[in-house]
A tleap script that builds the chain and sets N, CA, C and O, in Angstrom:
source leaprc.protein.ff14SB
mol = sequence {
  NMET ALA THR GLU LYS ASP LYS ASP VAL LYS
  ARG GLU ILE SER ARG LEU THR ASN LEU TYR
  LYS ASP VAL ASP ARG GLU ARG ARG LEU THR
  ALA LYS ASN LEU ILE GLU GLU ALA ALA TYR
  MET LYS ALA THR LEU LYS GLU LEU LYS GLU
  SER ILE ASP GLU HIE GLY PRO ILE ASP ASP
  MET PRO GLN GLY LYS TYR SER ILE LEU ARG
  GLU HIE PRO ALA LEU LYS SER TYR ASN THR
  MET VAL GLN ARG TYR SER GLY ILE ILE LYS
  GLN LEU MET ASP LEU LEU PRO LYS ALA GLN
  GLN LYS GLU VAL ASP ASP GLY PHE ASP ASP
  PHE LEU ASN GLU CLYS
}
set mol.1.N position { -45.638 -46.446 -20.039 }
set mol.1.CA position { -44.059 -46.824 -20.954 }
set mol.1.C position { -43.429 -45.668 -19.628 }
set mol.1.O position { -44.159 -44.941 -18.954 }
set mol.2.N position { -42.072 -45.750 -19.525 }
set mol.2.CA position { -41.482 -44.573 -18.833 }
set mol.2.C position { -40.414 -44.552 -20.175 }
set mol.2.O position { -39.839 -45.247 -21.013 }
set mol.3.N position { -40.658 -43.053 -19.621 }
set mol.3.CA position { -40.098 -41.979 -20.269 }
set mol.3.C position { -38.249 -41.948 -20.479 }
set mol.3.O position { -37.639 -42.799 -19.831 }
set mol.4.N position { -37.641 -41.239 -21.131 }
set mol.4.CA position { -36.050 -40.952 -20.884 }
set mol.4.C position { -35.685 -40.532 -19.718 }
set mol.4.O position { -34.596 -40.838 -19.233 }
set mol.5.N position { -36.566 -39.767 -19.117 }
set mol.5.CA position { -36.219 -38.978 -17.995 }
set mol.5.C position { -36.778 -40.050 -16.285 }
set mol.5.O position { -36.207 -40.248 -15.212 }
set mol.6.N position { -37.877 -40.403 -16.749 }
set mol.6.CA position { -38.007 -41.540 -15.778 }
set mol.6.C position { -37.134 -43.227 -15.383 }
set mol.6.O position { -37.097 -43.969 -14.401 }
set mol.7.N position { -36.446 -43.232 -16.977 }
set mol.7.CA position { -35.244 -44.591 -17.481 }
set mol.7.C position { -33.858 -43.652 -16.256 }
set mol.7.O position { -33.292 -44.258 -15.347 }
set mol.8.N position { -33.572 -41.959 -16.622 }
set mol.8.CA position { -32.657 -41.587 -15.869 }
set mol.8.C position { -32.370 -40.990 -14.706 }
set mol.8.O position { -31.264 -40.585 -14.349 }
set mol.9.N position { -33.815 -40.921 -13.868 }
set mol.9.CA position { -34.040 -40.893 -12.385 }
set mol.9.C position { -33.662 -42.664 -11.545 }
set mol.9.O position { -32.687 -42.842 -10.817 }
set mol.10.N position { -34.720 -43.787 -11.904 }
set mol.10.CA position { -34.092 -44.870 -11.984 }
set mol.10.C position { -32.782 -44.820 -11.933 }
set mol.10.O position { -32.050 -44.916 -10.948 }
set mol.11.N position { -32.599 -44.715 -12.694 }
set mol.11.CA position { -30.804 -45.228 -12.990 }
set mol.11.C position { -30.086 -44.777 -12.060 }
set mol.11.O position { -29.267 -45.544 -11.553 }
set mol.12.N position { -30.225 -43.063 -11.460 }
set mol.12.CA position { -29.773 -42.544 -10.220 }
set mol.12.C position { -29.700 -42.568 -9.360 }
set mol.12.O position { -28.802 -42.198 -8.603 }
set mol.13.N position { -31.316 -43.342 -9.085 }
set mol.13.CA position { -31.555 -43.642 -7.792 }
set mol.13.C position { -31.172 -44.654 -7.442 }
set mol.13.O position { -31.268 -44.861 -6.233 }
set mol.14.N position { -30.632 -45.632 -8.218 }
set mol.14.CA position { -30.059 -47.168 -7.829 }
set mol.14.C position { -28.647 -46.347 -7.767 }
set mol.14.O position { -28.140 -46.258 -6.649 }
set mol.15.N position { -28.034 -45.799 -8.758 }
set mol.15.CA position { -26.758 -45.474 -8.297 }
set mol.15.C position { -25.899 -45.187 -7.057 }
set mol.15.O position { -24.880 -45.674 -6.569 }
set mol.16.N position { -27.075 -43.797 -6.637 }
set mol.16.CA position { -26.719 -43.514 -5.243 }
set mol.16.C position { -27.151 -44.704 -4.288 }
set mol.16.O position { -26.298 -45.398 -3.736 }
set mol.17.N position { -28.925 -44.975 -4.064 }
set mol.17.CA position { -28.517 -46.021 -3.221 }
set mol.17.C position { -27.721 -46.681 -3.276 }
set mol.17.O position { -28.479 -47.628 -3.485 }
set mol.18.N position { -26.732 -47.151 -3.286 }
set mol.18.CA position { -26.110 -48.242 -3.704 }
set mol.18.C position { -24.688 -47.824 -2.885 }
set mol.18.O position { -23.901 -48.581 -2.317 }
set mol.19.N position { -24.643 -46.567 -3.004 }
set mol.19.CA position { -23.857 -45.835 -2.040 }
set mol.19.C position { -24.267 -46.236 -0.688 }
set mol.19.O position { -23.481 -46.880 0.007 }
set mol.20.N position { -25.056 -46.016 -0.395 }
set mol.20.CA position { -25.808 -46.215 1.172 }
set mol.20.C position { -25.862 -47.744 1.714 }
set mol.20.O position { -26.316 -47.999 2.829 }
set mol.21.N position { -25.376 -48.716 0.858 }
set mol.21.CA position { -25.706 -49.663 1.046 }
set mol.21.C position { -25.177 -50.489 2.517 }
set mol.21.O position { -25.980 -51.285 3.003 }
set mol.22.N position { -24.098 -50.331 3.073 }
set mol.22.CA position { -23.220 -50.031 3.866 }
set mol.22.C position { -23.531 -49.197 5.371 }
set mol.22.O position { -23.126 -49.457 6.504 }
set mol.23.N position { -24.412 -48.106 4.878 }
set mol.23.CA position { -24.557 -47.369 5.784 }
set mol.23.C position { -25.480 -47.339 7.083 }
set mol.23.O position { -26.259 -48.080 6.484 }
set mol.24.N position { -26.122 -47.152 8.355 }
set mol.24.CA position { -26.296 -47.492 9.240 }
set mol.24.C position { -27.865 -47.276 8.695 }
set mol.24.O position { -27.968 -46.444 7.794 }
set mol.25.N position { -28.849 -47.799 9.049 }
set mol.25.CA position { -30.413 -47.783 8.800 }
set mol.25.C position { -30.894 -46.484 8.904 }
set mol.25.O position { -31.485 -45.913 7.987 }
set mol.26.N position { -30.613 -45.902 10.211 }
set mol.26.CA position { -31.354 -44.736 10.473 }
set mol.26.C position { -31.036 -43.434 9.197 }
set mol.26.O position { -31.923 -42.746 8.692 }
set mol.27.N position { -29.173 -43.319 8.791 }
set mol.27.CA position { -28.898 -42.593 7.563 }
set mol.27.C position { -28.976 -43.206 6.645 }
set mol.27.O position { -28.125 -42.695 5.917 }
set mol.28.N position { -29.648 -44.404 5.836 }
set mol.28.CA position { -30.008 -45.110 4.823 }
set mol.28.C position { -31.677 -44.154 4.639 }
set mol.28.O position { -32.011 -43.391 3.732 }
set mol.29.N position { -32.205 -44.446 5.488 }
set mol.29.CA position { -33.806 -43.711 6.011 }
set mol.29.C position { -33.577 -42.440 5.352 }
set mol.29.O position { -34.088 -42.179 4.262 }
set mol.30.N position { -32.826 -41.646 5.981 }
set mol.30.CA position { -32.527 -39.992 5.862 }
set mol.30.C position { -32.200 -39.742 4.348 }
set mol.30.O position { -32.597 -38.776 3.698 }
set mol.31.N position { -31.483 -40.676 3.932 }
set mol.31.CA position { -30.883 -40.439 2.127 }
set mol.31.C position { -31.811 -40.724 1.555 }
set mol.31.O position { -31.815 -40.160 0.461 }
set mol.32.N position { -32.923 -41.528 1.765 }
set mol.32.CA position { -33.776 -42.207 0.730 }
set mol.32.C position { -34.202 -40.635 -0.150 }
set mol.32.O position { -34.032 -40.258 -1.310 }
set mol.33.N position { -34.817 -40.016 1.065 }
set mol.33.CA position { -35.715 -38.766 -0.027 }
set mol.33.C position { -34.928 -37.557 -0.783 }
set mol.33.O position { -35.356 -36.826 -1.677 }
set mol.34.N position { -33.229 -37.568 0.047 }
set mol.34.CA position { -32.655 -37.005 -0.501 }
set mol.34.C position { -32.046 -37.607 -1.903 }
set mol.34.O position { -31.516 -36.955 -2.803 }
set mol.35.N position { -32.233 -38.836 -1.855 }
set mol.35.CA position { -31.605 -39.366 -3.159 }
set mol.35.C position { -32.824 -39.704 -3.878 }
set mol.35.O position { -32.703 -40.252 -4.973 }
set mol.36.N position { -33.734 -39.506 -3.513 }
set mol.36.CA position { -34.713 -39.354 -4.749 }
set mol.36.C position { -35.136 -38.212 -5.025 }
set mol.36.O position { -35.613 -38.128 -6.157 }
set mol.37.N position { -35.146 -37.236 -4.380 }
set mol.37.CA position { -34.815 -35.745 -4.883 }
set mol.37.C position { -33.763 -35.342 -5.886 }
set mol.37.O position { -33.808 -34.399 -6.676 }
set mol.38.N position { -32.851 -36.192 -5.714 }
set mol.38.CA position { -31.705 -35.445 -6.300 }
set mol.38.C position { -31.626 -35.991 -7.234 }
set mol.38.O position { -30.963 -35.432 -8.107 }
set mol.39.N position { -32.185 -37.228 -7.533 }
set mol.39.CA position { -32.181 -38.367 -9.065 }
set mol.39.C position { -33.165 -37.523 -10.045 }
set mol.39.O position { -33.120 -37.646 -11.269 }
set mol.40.N position { -33.911 -36.797 -9.480 }
set mol.40.CA position { -35.312 -35.851 -10.241 }
set mol.40.C position { -34.499 -34.774 -10.576 }
set mol.40.O position { -34.302 -34.350 -11.714 }
set mol.41.N position { -33.899 -34.228 -9.232 }
set mol.41.CA position { -33.160 -32.827 -10.118 }
set mol.41.C position { -32.253 -32.896 -11.034 }
set mol.41.O position { -32.074 -31.955 -11.807 }
set mol.42.N position { -31.319 -34.374 -11.106 }
set mol.42.CA position { -30.120 -34.416 -12.280 }
set mol.42.C position { -31.093 -34.315 -13.577 }
set mol.42.O position { -30.774 -33.612 -14.536 }
set mol.43.N position { -32.419 -35.137 -13.540 }
set mol.43.CA position { -33.056 -35.412 -14.723 }
set mol.43.C position { -33.355 -34.115 -15.564 }
set mol.43.O position { -33.290 -33.729 -16.731 }
set mol.44.N position { -33.801 -33.556 -14.034 }
set mol.44.CA position { -34.589 -32.654 -14.540 }
set mol.44.C position { -33.282 -31.439 -15.003 }
set mol.44.O position { -33.861 -30.542 -15.615 }
set mol.45.N position { -32.001 -31.181 -14.925 }
set mol.45.CA position { -30.951 -30.671 -15.157 }
set mol.45.C position { -30.565 -31.007 -16.246 }
set mol.45.O position { -29.921 -30.169 -16.877 }
set mol.46.N position { -30.734 -31.918 -16.667 }
set mol.46.CA position { -30.337 -32.669 -17.947 }
set mol.46.C position { -31.637 -31.944 -19.099 }
set mol.46.O position { -31.278 -31.509 -20.193 }
set mol.47.N position { -32.628 -31.916 -18.814 }
set mol.47.CA position { -33.614 -31.493 -19.842 }
set mol.47.C position { -33.568 -30.376 -19.970 }
set mol.47.O position { -33.885 -29.952 -21.081 }
set mol.48.N position { -33.201 -29.487 -19.021 }
set mol.48.CA position { -33.020 -27.856 -18.956 }
set mol.48.C position { -31.354 -27.554 -19.409 }
set mol.48.O position { -30.886 -26.417 -19.356 }
set mol.49.N position { -30.770 -28.430 -19.737 }
set mol.49.CA position { -29.485 -28.157 -20.329 }
set mol.49.C position { -29.952 -28.226 -21.872 }
set mol.49.O position { -29.813 -27.419 -22.791 }
set mol.50.N position { -30.521 -29.421 -21.812 }
set mol.50.CA position { -30.382 -29.537 -23.534 }
set mol.50.C position { -31.707 -28.328 -24.185 }
set mol.50.O position { -31.792 -27.851 -25.317 }
set mol.51.N position { -32.404 -28.160 -23.252 }
set mol.51.CA position { -33.492 -26.690 -23.680 }
set mol.51.C position { -32.788 -25.735 -24.205 }
set mol.51.O position { -32.952 -25.229 -25.315 }
set mol.52.N position { -31.770 -25.404 -23.185 }
set mol.52.CA position { -30.647 -24.322 -23.494 }
set mol.52.C position { -29.857 -24.664 -24.675 }
set mol.52.O position { -29.814 -23.967 -25.689 }
set mol.53.N position { -29.532 -25.238 -24.586 }
set mol.53.CA position { -28.016 -25.721 -25.811 }
set mol.53.C position { -29.297 -25.783 -26.945 }
set mol.53.O position { -28.917 -25.146 -27.927 }
set mol.54.N position { -30.432 -26.223 -27.128 }
set mol.54.CA position { -31.398 -25.883 -28.416 }
set mol.54.C position { -31.625 -24.346 -28.684 }
set mol.54.O position { -31.267 -23.744 -29.696 }
set mol.55.N position { -32.325 -23.786 -27.525 }
set mol.55.CA position { -32.830 -22.381 -27.927 }
set mol.55.C position { -31.777 -21.371 -27.727 }
set mol.55.O position { -31.866 -20.288 -28.305 }
set mol.56.N position { -30.804 -21.639 -26.964 }
set mol.56.CA position { -29.600 -20.662 -26.540 }
set mol.56.C position { -30.110 -19.743 -25.366 }
set mol.56.O position { -31.335 -19.726 -25.243 }
set mol.57.N position { -29.539 -19.140 -24.671 }
set mol.57.CA position { -29.620 -18.707 -23.138 }
set mol.57.C position { -30.069 -17.373 -23.181 }
set mol.57.O position { -30.154 -16.832 -22.078 }
set mol.58.N position { -30.411 -16.629 -24.268 }
set mol.58.CA position { -31.183 -15.522 -24.333 }
set mol.58.C position { -32.855 -15.691 -24.987 }
set mol.58.O position { -32.920 -16.528 -25.888 }
set mol.59.N position { -33.779 -15.206 -24.740 }
set mol.59.CA position { -35.211 -15.208 -25.498 }
set mol.59.C position { -35.425 -14.189 -25.518 }
set mol.59.O position { -35.150 -13.265 -24.752 }
set mol.60.N position { -36.232 -14.291 -26.903 }
set mol.60.CA position { -36.363 -13.442 -27.652 }
set mol.60.C position { -38.459 -13.039 -27.423 }
set mol.60.O position { -39.424 -13.337 -28.127 }
set mol.61.N position { -38.371 -12.523 -26.538 }
set mol.61.CA position { -40.304 -12.275 -25.953 }
set mol.61.C position { -40.739 -11.158 -26.618 }
set mol.61.O position { -39.976 -10.212 -26.816 }
set mol.62.N position { -42.339 -11.161 -27.132 }
set mol.62.CA position { -43.176 -10.242 -27.653 }
set mol.62.C position { -43.631 -9.314 -26.596 }
set mol.62.O position { -44.128 -9.716 -25.544 }
set mol.63.N position { -43.500 -8.377 -26.814 }
set mol.63.CA position { -44.444 -7.101 -26.233 }
set mol.63.C position { -45.537 -6.784 -26.991 }
set mol.63.O position { -45.113 -5.793 -27.587 }
set mol.64.N position { -46.651 -6.953 -27.371 }
set mol.64.CA position { -47.403 -6.231 -28.393 }
set mol.64.C position { -46.481 -6.018 -29.283 }
set mol.64.O position { -46.009 -7.080 -29.689 }
set mol.65.N position { -45.822 -4.677 -29.969 }
set mol.65.CA position { -45.368 -4.471 -31.734 }
set mol.65.C position { -44.252 -4.370 -31.162 }
set mol.65.O position { -43.757 -3.316 -31.561 }
set mol.66.N position { -43.315 -5.063 -30.176 }
set mol.66.CA position { -42.065 -5.276 -30.608 }
set mol.66.C position { -41.971 -6.167 -29.239 }
set mol.66.O position { -42.940 -6.594 -28.611 }
set mol.67.N position { -40.057 -6.426 -28.791 }
set mol.67.CA position { -40.134 -7.475 -27.851 }
set mol.67.C position { -38.629 -7.345 -27.666 }
set mol.67.O position { -37.910 -6.817 -28.514 }
set mol.68.N position { -38.249 -7.775 -26.685 }
set mol.68.CA position { -37.359 -7.305 -25.982 }
set mol.68.C position { -36.789 -8.963 -25.619 }
set mol.68.O position { -37.580 -9.896 -25.479 }
set mol.69.N position { -35.498 -9.092 -25.518 }
set mol.69.CA position { -34.345 -10.038 -25.048 }
set mol.69.C position { -34.264 -10.246 -23.649 }
set mol.69.O position { -33.986 -9.407 -22.792 }
set mol.70.N position { -34.500 -11.292 -23.520 }
set mol.70.CA position { -34.490 -11.906 -21.898 }
set mol.70.C position { -33.738 -13.010 -21.336 }
set mol.70.O position { -33.100 -13.534 -22.249 }
set mol.71.N position { -33.615 -13.364 -20.660 }
set mol.71.CA position { -32.867 -14.844 -20.475 }
set mol.71.C position { -33.822 -16.002 -20.388 }
set mol.71.O position { -34.904 -15.995 -19.801 }
set mol.72.N position { -33.284 -16.982 -21.042 }
set mol.72.CA position { -34.543 -18.037 -21.506 }
set mol.72.C position { -34.965 -18.443 -20.187 }
set mol.72.O position { -34.180 -18.507 -19.240 }
set mol.73.N position { -36.168 -18.714 -20.113 }
set mol.73.CA position { -36.574 -19.618 -18.983 }
set mol.73.C position { -36.127 -20.957 -18.219 }
set mol.73.O position { -36.281 -21.367 -17.068 }
set mol.74.N position { -35.510 -21.449 -19.364 }
set mol.74.CA position { -35.006 -22.698 -19.003 }
set mol.74.C position { -33.535 -22.535 -18.038 }
set mol.74.O position { -33.207 -23.303 -17.133 }
set mol.75.N position { -32.687 -21.191 -18.556 }
set mol.75.CA position { -31.628 -21.160 -18.045 }
set mol.75.C position { -31.750 -20.552 -16.637 }
set mol.75.O position { -30.853 -20.895 -15.866 }
set mol.76.N position { -32.881 -19.540 -16.050 }
set mol.76.CA position { -33.047 -19.007 -15.054 }
set mol.76.C position { -33.508 -20.333 -14.182 }
set mol.76.O position { -32.926 -20.184 -13.107 }
set mol.77.N position { -34.210 -21.460 -14.129 }
set mol.77.CA position { -34.202 -22.618 -13.957 }
set mol.77.C position { -33.573 -23.467 -13.526 }
set mol.77.O position { -33.843 -24.116 -12.516 }
set mol.78.N position { -32.018 -23.671 -14.693 }
set mol.78.CA position { -31.586 -24.349 -14.823 }
set mol.78.C position { -30.603 -24.058 -13.513 }
set mol.78.O position { -30.204 -24.887 -12.696 }
set mol.79.N position { -30.343 -22.689 -13.558 }
set mol.79.CA position { -29.482 -21.976 -12.705 }
set mol.79.C position { -29.958 -22.020 -10.979 }
set mol.79.O position { -29.301 -22.141 -9.946 }
set mol.80.N position { -30.887 -21.916 -11.158 }
set mol.80.CA position { -31.977 -22.581 -9.769 }
set mol.80.C position { -31.529 -23.772 -8.866 }
set mol.80.O position { -31.139 -23.909 -7.707 }
set mol.81.N position { -31.777 -24.592 -9.979 }
set mol.81.CA position { -31.932 -25.663 -10.062 }
set mol.81.C position { -30.738 -26.588 -9.903 }
set mol.81.O position { -30.984 -27.777 -9.703 }
set mol.82.N position { -29.108 -26.071 -9.986 }
set mol.82.CA position { -28.283 -26.559 -10.054 }
set mol.82.C position { -27.751 -26.263 -8.534 }
set mol.82.O position { -27.219 -27.025 -7.726 }
set mol.83.N position { -28.003 -25.229 -8.466 }
set mol.83.CA position { -27.609 -24.489 -6.849 }
set mol.83.C position { -28.350 -25.619 -5.612 }
set mol.83.O position { -27.758 -26.051 -4.623 }
set mol.84.N position { -29.147 -25.788 -5.832 }
set mol.84.CA position { -30.219 -26.572 -4.772 }
set mol.84.C position { -29.722 -28.093 -4.963 }
set mol.84.O position { -29.746 -28.808 -3.961 }
set mol.85.N position { -29.239 -28.676 -6.274 }
set mol.85.CA position { -28.902 -30.062 -6.741 }
set mol.85.C position { -27.866 -29.918 -5.793 }
set mol.85.O position { -27.955 -30.420 -4.672 }
set mol.86.N position { -26.612 -29.082 -6.275 }
set mol.86.CA position { -25.516 -29.420 -5.229 }
set mol.86.C position { -25.795 -28.825 -3.441 }
set mol.86.O position { -24.853 -28.916 -2.655 }
set mol.87.N position { -26.980 -28.318 -3.032 }
set mol.87.CA position { -26.871 -28.644 -1.760 }
set mol.87.C position { -27.563 -30.070 -1.316 }
set mol.87.O position { -26.980 -30.478 -0.311 }
set mol.88.N position { -28.346 -30.737 -1.624 }
set mol.88.CA position { -29.072 -31.814 -1.542 }
set mol.88.C position { -27.747 -32.692 -2.019 }
set mol.88.O position { -27.794 -33.689 -1.299 }
set mol.89.N position { -26.772 -32.788 -2.747 }
set mol.89.CA position { -25.493 -33.797 -3.083 }
set mol.89.C position { -24.449 -33.633 -1.861 }
set mol.89.O position { -23.585 -34.395 -1.429 }
set mol.90.N position { -24.754 -32.690 -1.578 }
set mol.90.CA position { -24.009 -32.083 0.049 }
set mol.90.C position { -24.191 -33.058 1.168 }
set mol.90.O position { -23.572 -34.019 1.626 }
set mol.91.N position { -25.336 -32.388 1.426 }
set mol.91.CA position { -26.651 -33.237 2.573 }
set mol.91.C position { -26.109 -34.622 2.226 }
set mol.91.O position { -25.551 -35.005 3.254 }
set mol.92.N position { -26.012 -35.435 1.412 }
set mol.92.CA position { -26.141 -36.922 1.098 }
set mol.92.C position { -25.061 -37.183 1.288 }
set mol.92.O position { -25.023 -38.206 1.970 }
set mol.93.N position { -23.691 -36.664 0.964 }
set mol.93.CA position { -22.089 -37.048 1.510 }
set mol.93.C position { -22.099 -36.562 2.534 }
set mol.93.O position { -21.091 -37.009 3.080 }
set mol.94.N position { -22.667 -35.802 3.315 }
set mol.94.CA position { -22.279 -35.810 4.448 }
set mol.94.C position { -23.044 -36.867 5.684 }
set mol.94.O position { -22.671 -36.948 6.854 }
set mol.95.N position { -24.018 -37.504 5.152 }
set mol.95.CA position { -24.619 -38.453 5.887 }
set mol.95.C position { -23.657 -39.726 5.599 }
set mol.95.O position { -23.870 -40.782 6.195 }
set mol.96.N position { -22.732 -39.619 4.791 }
set mol.96.CA position { -21.766 -40.985 4.368 }
set mol.96.C position { -20.780 -41.300 5.555 }
set mol.96.O position { -21.305 -40.827 6.563 }
set mol.97.N position { -19.799 -41.784 5.816 }
set mol.97.CA position { -19.233 -41.903 6.591 }
set mol.97.C position { -17.781 -41.359 6.077 }
set mol.97.O position { -17.555 -41.635 4.899 }
set mol.98.N position { -16.680 -40.577 6.813 }
set mol.98.CA position { -15.910 -39.784 6.506 }
set mol.98.C position { -14.789 -40.544 5.572 }
set mol.98.O position { -14.092 -39.842 4.840 }
set mol.99.N position { -14.663 -41.536 5.585 }
set mol.99.CA position { -13.831 -42.205 4.807 }
set mol.99.C position { -14.420 -42.697 3.157 }
set mol.99.O position { -13.888 -42.721 2.047 }
set mol.100.N position { -15.388 -42.950 3.530 }
set mol.100.CA position { -16.167 -43.051 2.105 }
set mol.100.C position { -16.459 -42.003 1.150 }
set mol.100.O position { -16.462 -42.045 -0.080 }
set mol.101.N position { -16.775 -40.780 2.183 }
set mol.101.CA position { -17.471 -40.008 1.215 }
set mol.101.C position { -15.742 -39.260 -0.196 }
set mol.101.O position { -15.943 -38.731 -1.289 }
set mol.102.N position { -14.479 -39.499 0.374 }
set mol.102.CA position { -13.611 -39.481 -0.722 }
set mol.102.C position { -13.290 -40.312 -1.562 }
set mol.102.O position { -12.259 -40.264 -2.232 }
set mol.103.N position { -14.203 -41.225 -1.618 }
set mol.103.CA position { -13.964 -42.262 -2.434 }
set mol.103.C position { -15.289 -42.209 -3.605 }
set mol.103.O position { -15.190 -42.823 -4.667 }
set mol.104.N position { -16.746 -41.249 -3.189 }
set mol.104.CA position { -17.153 -40.884 -3.945 }
set mol.104.C position { -17.357 -40.029 -4.828 }
set mol.104.O position { -17.514 -38.863 -4.466 }
set mol.105.N position { -17.414 -40.377 -6.268 }
set mol.105.CA position { -17.701 -39.185 -7.281 }
set mol.105.C position { -19.497 -38.881 -7.681 }
set mol.105.O position { -20.244 -39.753 -8.126 }
set mol.106.N position { -19.653 -38.326 -7.568 }
set mol.106.CA position { -21.352 -37.743 -7.640 }
set mol.106.C position { -21.318 -37.882 -9.185 }
set mol.106.O position { -22.473 -38.268 -9.363 }
set mol.107.N position { -20.874 -37.835 -10.172 }
set mol.107.CA position { -20.846 -37.828 -11.474 }
set mol.107.C position { -21.619 -36.396 -12.146 }
set mol.107.O position { -22.200 -36.311 -13.227 }
set mol.108.N position { -21.363 -35.116 -10.903 }
set mol.108.CA position { -21.974 -33.581 -11.507 }
set mol.108.C position { -20.947 -33.004 -12.451 }
set mol.108.O position { -21.158 -32.051 -13.201 }
set mol.109.N position { -19.585 -33.810 -12.322 }
set mol.109.CA position { -18.419 -32.962 -12.831 }
set mol.109.C position { -18.880 -33.679 -14.625 }
set mol.109.O position { -19.046 -33.085 -15.690 }
set mol.110.N position { -18.935 -34.685 -14.387 }
set mol.110.CA position { -19.107 -35.486 -16.146 }
set mol.110.C position { -20.801 -34.961 -16.473 }
set mol.110.O position { -20.977 -34.859 -17.687 }
set mol.111.N position { -21.827 -34.678 -15.791 }
set mol.111.CA position { -22.464 -34.016 -15.970 }
set mol.111.C position { -22.651 -32.627 -16.681 }
set mol.111.O position { -23.238 -32.411 -17.742 }
set mol.112.N position { -22.155 -31.931 -16.033 }
set mol.112.CA position { -22.035 -30.519 -16.721 }
set mol.112.C position { -21.246 -30.536 -17.848 }
set mol.112.O position { -21.636 -29.768 -18.727 }
set mol.113.N position { -19.854 -31.435 -18.197 }
set mol.113.CA position { -19.523 -31.244 -19.322 }
set mol.113.C position { -20.070 -32.322 -20.586 }
set mol.113.O position { -19.372 -32.588 -21.564 }
set mol.114.N position { -21.274 -32.803 -20.385 }
set mol.114.CA position { -21.984 -33.996 -21.727 }
set mol.114.C position { -22.082 -32.786 -22.323 }
set mol.114.O position { -22.178 -31.631 -21.909 }
set mol.115.N position { -22.023 -33.462 -23.713 }
set mol.115.CA position { -22.277 -32.837 -25.285 }
set mol.115.C position { -23.397 -33.431 -25.768 }
set mol.115.O position { -23.805 -33.153 -26.896 }
savepdb mol mol.pdb
quit
């Protein structure tokens, strides 16, 4: 049975692949792996964001008889992955013809504003 994340990944792969339907074969093949990675990362970022919203950005970590406050591990992963996701999206955009680059909305702004 497909999880919600699997469905999100497939939807994003379909959405991004559609952007490259009129691009030459070589660029489409180059974009294929980037698209798959970007789709997975976007779905993972959504999960991480939900975890951060649920648990907060600070984590109370037990250390024997006391505990310390630290950045929540999900926040750390989110911050790292969002940078890498942005890089992959830039690489994908660079594969599109210049005229098409201006027309594309990668959905990233909407993703960041989801609640």
